Legacy VTK file of the C-alpha trace (Angstrom):
# vtk DataFile Version 3.0
C-alpha trace
ASCII
DATASET POLYDATA
POINTS 130 float
-20.900 -0.423 4.449
-19.821 -3.002 1.849
-19.704 -0.475 -1.028
-17.323 1.695 1.002
-15.069 -1.284 1.758
-15.039 -2.208 -1.942
-14.279 1.400 -2.899
-11.416 1.495 -0.391
-10.055 -1.778 -1.765
-10.293 -0.479 -5.329
-8.536 2.789 -4.558
-5.782 1.272 -2.446
-5.043 -1.686 -4.730
-4.890 0.630 -7.740
-1.660 1.984 -6.251
-0.364 -1.324 -4.910
-1.560 -1.231 -1.309
-3.836 -3.563 0.606
-6.217 -0.985 2.060
-6.145 -1.898 5.747
-6.581 1.713 6.845
-9.676 2.088 4.661
-11.201 -1.097 6.073
-10.440 0.005 9.629
-11.926 3.442 9.023
-15.139 2.130 7.441
-15.696 -0.603 10.003
-14.887 1.703 12.934
-17.341 4.296 11.622
-19.900 1.486 11.345
-19.555 0.925 15.095
-17.169 -2.017 15.348
-14.357 -1.980 17.917
-10.828 -1.981 16.498
-9.762 -4.902 18.707
-12.485 -7.079 17.152
-11.414 -6.196 13.609
-7.764 -7.229 13.627
-8.197 -10.622 11.963
-10.859 -9.434 9.517
-8.792 -6.463 8.379
-5.674 -8.612 8.048
-7.507 -11.115 5.841
-9.022 -8.345 3.688
-5.634 -6.648 3.393
-3.816 -9.828 2.361
-6.572 -10.712 -0.116
-6.611 -7.269 -1.746
-2.819 -7.019 -1.859
-2.616 -10.544 -3.275
-5.021 -9.695 -6.090
-3.070 -6.506 -6.865
0.187 -8.479 -6.820
-1.153 -11.051 -9.298
-2.354 -8.325 -11.667
0.964 -6.485 -11.359
2.846 -9.703 -12.139
0.567 -10.627 -15.048
1.083 -7.179 -16.557
4.822 -7.914 -16.652
5.878 -5.329 -14.076
7.341 -7.718 -11.503
11.122 -7.883 -11.351
12.132 -10.750 -9.069
15.644 -9.325 -8.690
14.176 -6.144 -7.181
11.548 -7.952 -5.102
13.819 -10.496 -3.424
15.723 -8.094 -1.102
12.428 -6.653 0.168
10.964 -10.093 0.845
14.116 -11.352 2.556
14.256 -8.360 4.894
10.584 -7.479 5.444
9.343 -10.910 6.496
11.820 -11.353 9.395
11.427 -7.672 10.354
7.631 -8.039 10.471
7.977 -11.140 12.632
10.343 -9.404 15.050
8.161 -6.288 15.116
5.137 -8.412 15.919
6.945 -9.883 18.919
7.484 -6.451 20.514
4.769 -5.513 22.989
4.102 -1.767 22.881
1.451 0.360 24.523
-1.050 2.159 22.327
0.649 5.454 23.125
4.085 4.155 22.084
2.628 2.802 18.835
1.014 6.158 18.093
4.259 8.047 18.741
6.314 5.690 16.556
3.738 5.870 13.766
3.601 9.666 13.990
7.388 10.002 13.816
7.558 7.606 10.852
4.821 9.475 8.970
6.414 12.857 9.674
9.816 11.577 8.528
8.288 10.277 5.302
6.436 13.549 4.708
9.603 15.574 5.338
11.507 13.356 2.936
9.000 13.996 0.159
8.529 17.691 0.910
12.143 18.747 1.298
14.382 16.152 -0.311
12.445 14.623 -3.185
13.755 15.201 -6.663
10.901 15.377 -9.161
10.983 12.481 -11.614
11.928 13.144 -15.201
8.945 12.311 -17.332
9.468 11.005 -20.827
6.469 10.666 -23.078
6.351 7.400 -25.023
6.333 7.679 -28.804
4.186 4.602 -29.307
1.414 2.811 -27.532
-2.326 3.143 -27.089
-2.234 6.947 -26.781
-0.286 7.449 -29.974
-1.199 6.588 -33.515
0.511 6.870 -36.863
0.536 10.412 -38.130
0.122 12.027 -34.695
2.281 15.077 -34.111
5.271 14.369 -31.881
LINES 1 131
130 0 1 2 3 4 5 6 7 8 9 10 11 12 13 14 15 16 17 18 19 20 21 22 23 24 25 26 27 28 29 30 31 32 33 34 35 36 37 38 39 40 41 42 43 44 45 46 47 48 49 50 51 52 53 54 55 56 57 58 59 60 61 62 63 64 65 66 67 68 69 70 71 72 73 74 75 76 77 78 79 80 81 82 83 84 85 86 87 88 89 90 91 92 93 94 95 96 97 98 99 100 101 102 103 104 105 106 107 108 109 110 111 112 113 114 115 116 117 118 119 120 121 122 123 124 125 126 127 128 129
């Protein structure tokens, strides 16, 4: 079970996520009840996301000016969202609508990014054809 949790953490943190869904999936398949896992998964998620955040910041990718609006809006929104008592069915419907909206956004309205190859760095060396 532990190797699968570590693999989930590795895969999720490599793209900047905490991995809560991977932990829930592995632990649920191992026979644990979701209600008993809430605190454990939260701690694992915060720990994994914190490690990814530190590495991201140490690599020089963190821009405080871009981060600040997300922090100032997401923390109060998470608090307010946590205060709302919803049934499991309502949560599932809201999650489904949100996931479908995100998928539709990427499928029908996403503009492909323009990729520019760097002319220097570890993949390029002097004398390499451009």
